[in-house]
C-alpha positions in Angstrom: -60.1 126.3 17.2 -61.3 129.8 16.4 -60.2 131.5 13.3 -60.9 135.2 12.7 -60.3 136.4 9.1 -60.4 140.2 8.6 -63.3 140.5 11.0 -64.9 143.9 10.9 -68.0 145.4 12.5 -69.3 148.9 12.0 -72.3 150.6 13.6 -73.2 153.6 11.4 -70.1 155.8 11.5 -68.5 153.9 14.4 -66.1 151.0 13.8 -66.3 148.6 16.8 -63.9 146.0 15.3 -61.5 146.6 12.5 -59.9 144.0 10.2 -59.1 141.4 13.0 -57.2 138.4 11.8 -56.2 135.8 14.5 -56.2 132.1 15.3 -57.1 130.9 18.8 -55.3 127.6 19.1 -56.6 124.5 21.0 -54.6 123.2 24.0 -54.0 126.8 25.3 -55.7 129.4 27.4 -55.9 132.5 25.2 -56.5 135.8 27.1 -58.4 138.6 25.4 -57.5 142.0 26.8 -58.4 145.6 26.0 -59.8 148.8 27.5 -63.5 149.4 27.8 -65.0 149.9 24.3 -62.1 148.2 22.6 -64.3 145.6 20.9 -63.8 142.5 22.9 -67.4 141.7 23.6 -68.4 142.6 20.0 -65.8 140.1 18.7 -67.1 137.4 21.0 -70.6 138.1 19.9 -69.7 137.8 16.3 -67.9 134.5 16.9 -71.2 133.2 18.5 -73.3 134.5 15.6 -75.1 137.1 17.9 -73.7 140.0 15.8 -73.2 139.8 12.0 -69.8 141.0 10.8 -69.8 143.9 8.4 -66.9 142.2 6.7 -64.8 139.0 7.3 -65.6 135.7 8.9 -65.4 134.0 12.3 -64.9 130.2 12.1 -65.3 127.9 15.1 -64.1 124.3 14.8 -64.1 124.6 11.0 -67.5 126.2 10.5 -69.4 129.4 11.3 -71.3 129.0 14.6 -74.7 129.0 12.8 -73.6 126.1 10.5 -73.1 123.7 13.4 -75.9 121.2 13.7 -75.3 120.8 17.5 -73.7 124.1 18.6 -73.8 123.4 22.3 -71.6 120.4 21.8 -69.1 122.4 19.7 -68.9 125.8 21.5 -69.8 126.8 25.1 -70.0 130.5 25.9 -70.5 132.7 28.8 -71.2 136.2 27.4 -73.8 137.6 29.8 -74.5 135.8 33.1 -77.7 137.8 33.5 -79.3 136.5 30.3 -81.3 133.9 32.2 -85.0 133.6 33.0 -85.0 134.8 36.6 -88.1 132.8 37.6 -86.5 129.5 36.8 -84.3 127.4 39.1 -80.7 126.8 38.1 -81.6 123.1 37.5 -84.6 123.9 35.3 -82.6 126.5 33.3 -79.9 123.9 32.5 -82.5 121.2 31.9 -84.3 123.4 29.3 -81.0 124.0 27.5 -80.1 120.3 27.6 -83.5 119.4 26.0 -82.7 121.5 22.9 -79.8 119.2 22.1 -80.9 115.9 23.5 -78.4 116.1 26.3 -79.3 113.6 29.1 -80.3 114.7 32.7 -77.2 113.1 34.1 -75.0 115.8 32.3 -77.1 118.5 34.0 -76.3 117.0 37.4 -72.6 116.7 36.3 -72.2 120.4 35.5 -74.1 121.4 38.6 -71.6 119.5 40.7 -68.6 120.6 38.5 -69.4 124.3 39.2 -70.3 124.0 42.9 -74.1 124.8 42.4 -75.4 121.7 44.3 -76.7 123.7 47.3 -78.6 126.2 45.1 -79.7 124.2 42.1 -83.3 124.2 43.3 -83.4 128.0 43.9 -84.7 130.6 41.5 -81.9 132.4 39.5 -83.4 135.8 40.3 -82.1 135.5 43.9 -78.6 134.5 42.9 -75.5 136.6 43.7 -73.3 137.9 40.9 -70.8 135.1 41.6 -73.4 132.3 41.6 -74.8 133.7 38.4 -71.3 133.4 36.9 -71.0 129.8 38.0 -74.4 129.0 36.4 -73.1 130.6 33.2 -70.0 128.4 33.2 -72.2 125.4 33.9 -74.3 126.3 30.9 -71.2 126.7 28.7 -70.0 123.2 29.7 -73.3 121.5 29.3 -72.5 120.1 25.9 -68.9 119.1 26.8 -67.7 121.4 24.0 -64.3 121.5 22.4 -64.2 125.3 22.5 -65.0 127.6 25.4 -65.6 131.4 25.1 -65.8 133.1 28.5 -66.3 136.9 28.8 -65.2 138.0 32.3 -65.8 134.6 33.9 -64.3 135.7 37.3 -66.5 138.8 37.6 -68.1 138.8 41.1 -66.4 135.6 42.3 -64.7 135.4 45.7 -61.0 134.4 45.9 -61.8 130.7 46.0 -64.0 131.1 43.0 -61.3 133.0 41.1 -58.8 130.2 41.9 -61.3 127.6 40.7 -61.9 129.4 37.4 -58.1 129.6 36.8 -57.5 125.9 37.6 -60.6 124.9 35.6 -59.5 126.9 32.5 -56.1 125.4 32.5 -57.5 121.9 33.0 -59.8 122.3 30.0 -56.8 123.5 27.9 -54.7 120.5 29.0 -57.5 118.3 27.6 -56.8 119.9 24.2 -59.8 122.3 24.2 -59.7 125.8 22.9 -60.2 128.3 25.9 -60.8 131.9 25.0 -61.4 134.3 27.9 -61.4 137.9 28.7 -60.7 139.6 32.1 -59.8 142.9 33.6 -57.8 141.2 36.4 -54.3 141.4 35.0 -52.7 139.4 37.9 -55.2 136.6 37.3 -54.7 136.6 33.5 -50.9 136.4 34.0 -51.4 133.2 36.0 -54.0 131.7 33.7 -53.3 132.5 30.1 -50.6 131.0 27.8 -51.3 133.4 25.0 -52.6 137.0 24.9 -54.5 139.0 22.3 -54.7 142.7 23.1 -57.3 144.8 21.4 -57.4 148.7 21.3 -60.1 150.7 19.5 -61.1 147.6 17.5 -57.7 146.6 16.2 -55.1 144.1 17.4 -52.2 145.6 19.3 -50.5 142.4 20.3 -51.0 138.7 19.6 -48.3 136.6 21.3 -47.4 134.3 24.1 -47.5 135.9 27.6 -43.7 135.6 28.0 -43.1 137.4 24.7 -45.4 140.3 25.6 -43.7 140.7 29.0 -40.3 140.6 27.3 -41.3 143.4 25.0 -42.3 145.7 27.8 -39.7 148.4 28.8 -39.6 147.7 32.6 -36.4 145.7 32.4 -34.8 146.9 35.7 -32.5 144.9 38.0 -32.7 144.8 41.8 -29.2 145.0 43.4 -28.6 144.6 47.1 -25.0 145.5 48.2 -23.3 147.1 51.2 -21.3 149.2 48.7 -24.2 150.9 47.0 -22.3 154.1 46.3 -19.4 152.3 44.7 -21.8 150.2 42.6 -23.6 153.3 41.4 -20.3 154.8 40.2 -19.2 151.4 38.6 -22.3 151.1 36.4 -22.7 154.8 35.6 -23.4 155.5 31.9 -25.5 157.7 29.6 -28.3 155.2 29.3 -28.2 153.8 32.8 -30.5 154.9 35.6 -29.8 154.0 39.2 -32.5 154.5 41.8 -32.0 154.0 45.5 -34.8 152.0 47.1 -33.2 151.5 50.6 -29.8 152.1 52.1 -28.3 149.0 50.5 -30.9 148.3 47.8 -30.8 149.8 44.3 -32.8 149.5 41.1 -30.7 149.7 37.9 -32.2 150.0 34.5 -30.3 150.1 31.2 -28.0 147.1 32.0 -28.6 143.4 32.3 -28.0 141.5 35.5 -24.9 139.9 33.8 -23.5 143.3 32.9 -24.0 144.6 36.5 -22.4 141.5 38.0 -19.4 141.9 35.7 -19.0 145.5 36.7 -19.2 144.6 40.4 -16.6 141.9 40.0 -14.2 144.3 38.1 -14.3 146.7 41.0 -14.4 144.2 43.8 -17.9 145.1 44.9 -19.8 142.6 47.1 -23.3 141.7 45.9 -26.0 140.2 48.2 -28.7 140.2 45.5 -28.9 140.5 41.8 -32.5 140.0 40.6 -33.9 141.0 37.2 -37.3 142.7 37.5 -39.4 142.1 34.5 -42.5 144.0 33.6 -45.8 142.7 35.0 -48.6 141.9 32.6 -50.4 145.0 33.9 -47.4 147.2 33.0 -47.1 145.6 29.6 -50.8 146.0 29.0 -50.8 149.6 30.0 -47.8 150.3 27.8 -49.6 148.7 24.8 -52.9 150.5 25.3 -51.7 153.9 26.5 -52.8 155.6 23.3 -55.9 153.4 22.7 -58.1 154.2 25.7 -61.4 155.5 24.5 -62.9 156.4 27.9 -60.0 158.0 29.8 -60.4 159.3 33.4 -58.3 162.2 34.6 -56.9 161.8 38.1 -58.1 164.7 40.3 -55.4 166.7 42.2 
C-alpha cells in the first residue's frame, strides 16, 4: 500500500506537486495519468525517496522508503530504464543488485525468464533497444519479489506483444494482492489495465476514482440508433437539450437522452429500431476533459 499525505514539492518558485493526498490500494492496478509536467514522475521519485518532499509524507507498506531495512523486497520500481551501467551485461546488472540484499542467484535467473531476457542476458546493456531496456527495468523491479510495484511508463518502447505482456503481468501481480502503481500515456492500454485512476494536473489531483466512475462522469453520453425510419425518430426525440446527428442514412447518434428514453419514444410512435447502443466516453475523452485547462505545455494545431 502507498499512502500520500499532503505531499508537496517546490523548486524555488515552481510548485511541482501540491498537497497530494491519496491511498494506492493493494489488489488493484492504479493508473497515474497527467499531462507532461503535471508532477507524476516527481511524485514517484518522492515515494522512492529520490526527492525529498517540501511538505507531507509518502508511506510505502507502513514506512517511508528509506526506513525499510530491505527496500528491494518491499518496493520494486522502474523510474528510468536508462539508469543502468551500459558496460554491464543484463545478468551482471541484476546480480549486482541482488548482492546488495542477499538475494540468491536463482532469483536473478527467475526474473530474466519472467521478462523474456534469456536470449540477451549475457549482452551489454549499452546495446539494448528501448524495449529491452524496459524489460530489464521491470526485471530489476521484480528482483526482491516486492509487495508494491511502481512503474513509470513501463510500456514505453515495447512492441505490441510486449505491451500485452505488461498488461497481463500487471493484472496478475494485482490479483496476487500486490499494490501496482503505474503511469502511461497510452490511454487505450490504461483503460484495459487499470482498475483505479488518479489524474494529476499542474501538481494537484483532478480525479481519484475507479475507471468506471471516471468514464461515467465524462460528458460523451451519446446513443447510437440504427433505424430505417431515421427522420421519424429524429422528430420523435426532438427537444431543447437533445442533439441528433446523422452518421449514415439509417444511423443516428443521439445525445441528451438515455437509450431507454429513446426506445420508449420509438415504441410510442411505432418506429422500428435495429440498434440501440449507448456510447460511453473513452478513457482518452474523459482524460482530455479533465485536463483541458491543466496542460502546461500546449501545442497549437497549424492550419
